[in-house]
N, C-alpha and C positions, 0 to 999 in steps of 0.2 A: 226765754230768749229765742231758742231754736224754734219755737212753735210761731214766734212773730215773724221769722225769716222766712218760714215755709209759707206762712199766710202771704207775705209780700211777694214771693216769687210766683205763687199761684195768681194773684191779682195782676201781675206784670204780664204772666202769661195769657191771661184771658184777654188782655188789652192788645196785644199784638194783632190778632186778625182784623180788628177794626182800623188800625194804623196802616195796614198793608194794602187797602184798597185806596188809601188817601191818594195815591196816584198808580193807576194801574193801565197797562197797554193790553189792547184786546183786538179782536178780529170780527168781524160780521157783514151781513148784508143789510142795507137799508131797506125796510119795508113800508114805511111811512114817514112823511115828513109835515108837521103841523107848523108853519112859518107864523100862524096868529098867536099860537100859545107859546112858541119856543121850544117845541118838543121834537124829539125823533125817536123812531122806533128801530131797533137793530135785532136783526136774528143773529144770534151765535152759532157757529157750529158746534155739533154734539160732541161731547166729550166721553170717553169709555167705551165700552163693548156695545156693539149694535145690539138693541132689544134689552139691554141691562137695566134700564128704568123704565121701559114699557111706553115712553112717549116720545113724540118729537120736541124739536127745538121749539122754544118759546121767544116771543118778541119781548125785549124789554125795553122801557121807555126812559129816556135822558133828557134833560134840560141841555139846551146849546145855544150859543149866540148866534145872532142873526147873520153875521157874516159867515159862519160856517155852514148855516143852512142853506144859504144862496149857493154855495160852492159844489153842494152833491144833489143828487137825485133818487127817487126811489129804484131800487135794483142795483144800484153801484155797491160793489164790494170794496170794503174799507178797511183800514187799520187805524184805532182811534185810541186815544187816552183820555180816562175818565178819573175826574177828581171827586171825592165825596166829603160834604160838609154837612154836617147836621141831617145825616140821613137823605140828603138830596145828592142824587148823582147827576155830575155835569159834564159833558164832553168839551175838552178843553183844546183837543188838536184831531184833526181827521186827514188822514193820507189814502188818496185812491189808490186801489191796487189793479 
């Protein structure tokens, strides 16, 4: 019985990180907008100590509704909310900064 509880607790802890990205607020700079495919590339600021990971910030691709893509341009600094379903990350809200 005790082993079953431990296994259940471990399974729940393993599922928590995937649930936390269900709705996440982030910041970054738009590097590319592809209106034909409905995608946007955002470069997020580096976190941690300078030189700790040996590389620079990388661009991340997100899906986005056309209405959101029409409201921004490459080079804009934004705050945005990401929703993840089935492994696909979609921007649901964009705020220019």
